[in-house]
N, C-alpha and C positions, 0 to 999 in steps of 0.2 A: 391430681387433676381437679381443676375447678369445675363446679357443676351448677346447674340452675334448677329452678322449680317451675313446672308448668301449672298455670292457674286457668281453670275453665269455669267461668260464671255461666249458669244455666237456668233458664226459666221455661218450663214446659218443653223440654227438648224432645227430639226424635231419636231414632236409632243411630243417626249420624254421630251422636255423642259417644255411644258405646264403641262404635267402630274407630273413632278417633283415639280414644283411650287405649284400645287394644293395639292399634298401630304404633302408638308411642311406646308402649311397653315392649313391643317386639323389637323395635329398632333403636331405642334410645341408648342402650348400653350404660356406660358410666357417666354419660353426659348429663342425665337428669338425676337430681337428688330425690325427687318425688313428684307426684301429681296431686294437685288439690282441685276438687270439684265442689263448687258452691251451689247448692240447690236453693235458689232464691224464691222460696215459697211456692213451688210448683203444684203442691197438693198431693193428696194420697194416690191419685190415679197415676202419677208419674214415679211413685216410690220404687216400683220394680226396676226401672231403668237405673236409678241411682244405687239401689242395692246391688245390681249386677256389677257396676264398676267398683263399688266399695269392697267387693270380694277379693280384689287384688291387693296384695300386701303393700305395694308401693303407692296405693291411691288412698287419699284421705278425703272423705265426703263431709262437708260442713253444711248445715241446714239453717235456713231462715224460716221461722214459723209462718210469716206472710211475705208477700212480694215487696221488697224494699227498694228495688231498682238496681241497675247494673253497677252504678258507682258504689253502692253499699256492698254488693257482692264482691267487687274487686277489693274493697278495703278489708272485708272479712278475710278474704284469701291472703292478702298481703300480711295482715297481722299474724295469721297462723304460720305462714311461710317464714317470717322473720323469727318467730319463736321456735319453730320446729327444726329449722335448718339455718342456724345463725351464720354458718360458714359459707353458705351458697352465695354465688356472685350476684344473683338477683332472681327476678321472676319473669317468666314469659307468659303473657296472657294470650289466650286463643278462644275464639267463639265456638259454641257448642253446636252450631247449625251446619257444619260441614263446609264452611267457606275457606277454611285453612287446611291444607294438606299436611301430612306428617313431615315430609322433607323440608317444607318451608319453616315449620315450627322449629325443627331441629337446627336448621341453618341460623335462625335468629338466636337460638340458645347457644350455638357455637360462637357466634360473634359476641354475644353478651359475656360469655365466660372469658373470652380473649381480651375484651375491652370493657371491664366492669365499671368504668367511669362514664360510659356513653349510653344514652337512651337509643334503642333500636326500633325503627318503625318498618314493618313489613308492608311495602307499598305496592299497590296493584296498578297494572298498566291500563286497565279498562279497555282492553282490546276485545274484538268479537261482539257477540250479542249481550248487551248489558241492560237490565231492566231500567226503564226510563227514570223511575223515582230515584234509583241509586246513582245513575249517571248525573242527573241534574243536581241531586243533593250534594254529591261529592264535589262537583264543579263549583257550585255556589259557595259551599263552605270553604273550599280551598282559597278562593279569591277574596272572600270577605275576611278570612283569617289573615291572609297576607297583607291586606290593606290596613287592618287595625293593629297588627302586631309586628309587621316587618319580617316575619318568619316565612321563608319560601319552602313550603312543604308540599309534596306531591299528593299526599293522601292523608287528610286530617281525621278521617273517620275510620281508619283501619283498626280492627280489634286485635291484630297480631302485633304485639309490642314487647320489646325486651326492656324491663325496668330494673336498673341497678338497685341493689339492696338499700343503699343510702337514700335513693330517691323514693322507694316504696315507703320508707319510714317518714320522709319529709312530707309526703302528700296525705298520709293517714288522717291528720286532723281536718282536712278540707271538708266542710260540712255540706257537700253536694252529693246526692245519692242517685241521680238519674244518669242518662247517657251523656249529659253535659259535663260530668265529672272528668271524663277523658280529655275533653277539649280544655277544660279549666287547668288540668295538669300540664298540658302543653304550653299554655299561656304562663303558668306559674314557673315552668322550667326556665324560661328566659328571664323572668323578673327576679327570681329569688335564689336560684340554685346553681346557675352557671353550667349545667350539664350540656355537653355537646349532643346534638341529635343527628343520628345516622340513618339513612334510608337504605333498605335492602329490597330489591325487586322480588315479588312473589307472584304466583299464579292468581288470576282473577277467576273466582269460582262463585257462581250463583246457581243454586239448586232449585229447580221448579219455580223460576222467576223470583227467587228470594222470598217466597211466601212464609218461610219459617222464621224470618227475622221479626223481632218484636219492636224494631225501631219504627216509630210512626213519623213519616217524612214531614208531615205538617206540624203536629204537636211538638215533636222533639226538636225540629229545626227552629221553631219559634222560641223554644226555651234557650237554645244555643245563641240565637241572634238577639234575644230580648234586651240584653245589656246595650247592644249597639243601637237598637231602636229607641230605648229610653234616652240614650245620649243624644241622638238626633232630635228627638222631640224636645228635650230640655234646651238644647242648643238653639233650636228653631224659635222657641219661646223667648229666649234671651236675645236672639238676633233681631226679632221683631221689635222688642222694646228698645234695644240698642239703636236700631236703624231709625225708629220713630223719633226718639229724642235727638239723635244726631241730625236728622233732617230738619226738625223744628229749630234746633240751635243754629244750624248753618244758615238758615234763611233769616234768622234774627240777627246774627252777628257777622255772617259772611266769612267767618274764620274757620278754616279747616281743622287746625289743631284743637281749638277750644271746643268745637263741635264733637270731635272725637272723644275728648275727655268727658263731656256731658253724657254722651251716649254710653260710654263704658261704665260710668258711675251709676247711671239709671238701671243698667242691666245687672250690676254686680250682685246685689242682694238676692235677686231671684235666681240668677245663674248658680251662685254658690250653694244656695239652699237646695235647689233641685238636684244638682249634680252630686252633692254630698249625701243627701238622704234618699233620693229616688234612683239615681243612675248607678252610682258605685256602692251605695249602702255602706259607706265607710264608718268604721268605729274608731278611727284615729282622732286625736284631740282636735276639737273644733277650732280652738284658738291657733294651734300650730298649723292646721290645714289652711286657715284663713291667711296667715302670714305668707305661707308658700303660694297660696292662690293669688294673693295681691302681687307678689313678686313676679309670678308668671304673667299676670295681667299687664304689669308695667312693661315687661320685656316684649310680650306679644303685641302690646299697644304700639311700641316703638317700631317694631318690625312691620306691623300692619300699616301704620302711618306712612312709613317709607315706601312700601309697595303701592299704597293708595295714592300717595303724592306723585309717584312716578307715572302711574296710569292716568291720573287726572291732568297733570301738568304737561307731561311729555307725550303720552299716547292719546291724549284728548278724549278719554273716556268721560261720559257723564258722571257726575260726582257719586251718585248712588251706585251706579254700575261699577265704578272703581272700588268703592268700599266693599260691595258684595263679592267681587272677584278676589280681592285680597283676603277677605275673611274665609272664603271657600277654600283657598289654597292652604290656609293655616288650620283648617278644621281638623284634619286627621292628626296633625302634629300635636295639637292641643289634647286630643283624646288620649294619645299614647302617654303624654307627660302627666295628665291628670290621673290616669289609672295606675301608673307605675310609681309615681313619686309623691302625689299629693293626697288623693283619696284612697289610701291603702286600707286593707282589711287584715285583721289578725286571722290566723289559720283557724281559730276556734269560733270565729264569728259566723253568724248565720249565712251560709254560702248559697242560698237559693238565688237563682237568677231572676 
C-alpha cells in the first residue's frame, strides 16, 4: 500500500499542534509513512511542545535555529521526507494552528496516494463566521491569481496540500522562504511541471478569530502581489512614454501606423529594462530575451493596431481612447507571456518578490 508523509511547519505553536499529531497517530494506520514537524525557530519557550511530539516513534522533529519563514520550513521538511521515505507517494502539508482537522488531512493523503501525479488542495468553503481579514484576503488573492495566471482555484491560500514526491523535489530550489513560497509553487506548477491540480473540500476552521496565525494580511499580501504591482508600474511608465510619442507623431504626420511605430520604439528601451530587471528579475540571457521581446512587440503591435484601427475607424472612438482601450485589453495577455516565456528565472536565482 502506498503511503504519504505529513509535514507540519510550526512557529510558536499552541497545544493545537500536539493534539493534531496525536490525532493523526491514532487514526492514520498504514496510510502515513511518518510525520515531520519543523520548528521554525520558535525559541526555547516552545521546546517542551516540540519535545512532546518528538517522543513518538513515527514523528521526526526538525529545527531551525532562527525563524526562516514558512517556505523555508516547508523545504526543510520536503528534503527530509524525500530522503527518509523515498518510496512515499508524496507529502501532505498541514498547519499547526488547528485549522485542519485529522479527517481532512487523511482524506488528502488518501487521494494523494491514489493519484501520485496530482497536486491536491484542501479547499475551504468559507461558510459561517469567517474573520474579515481571512475572507477578504482569500477572495482578493483568488481573483488576482486567476487574472494573472488563468488558473481557476477556489482557495489559493490553503495550507492543507498534497504534494507529489516529484513535485516536492522540483520546487526545493525555489529561493523564496516566506508565505509567498506556496503561491509561487502554484504558479510554477502550470509553467514548468504540468502537474494537474485537484481540489478537495474541507471544513473551514478558525479558532479564536484566527489569532494564532502568523500570516500578516498586509505585509504578506503585499509580498504576494508585489510582482503584479511592479508590472503595473513599469507598464504604466512605458504606456505614458508610448502614448506621448504616439500622440506627438500622430499630430505631426496624421498617420496612424507610423505613429504606432514611433510610440512603440520610444517605449521599448525603458519597458524592456524595467520588466527584465525590476519586475520579473530575470536571469535569462539579455540578448535572447530581447529577441523574444521584440518578436512579442511586433505581434502585439499588429494585434493592437488592428483593434485600435477598428475602434477608431468603425466605432468612432477618439484616437487616444482607441489606443488605450486596445492596450488595456492586451495588458494581461502580455503579462502572462512575459512571465512564462520571455523573462524566465532559473530555480536557483534569487526568488524574492
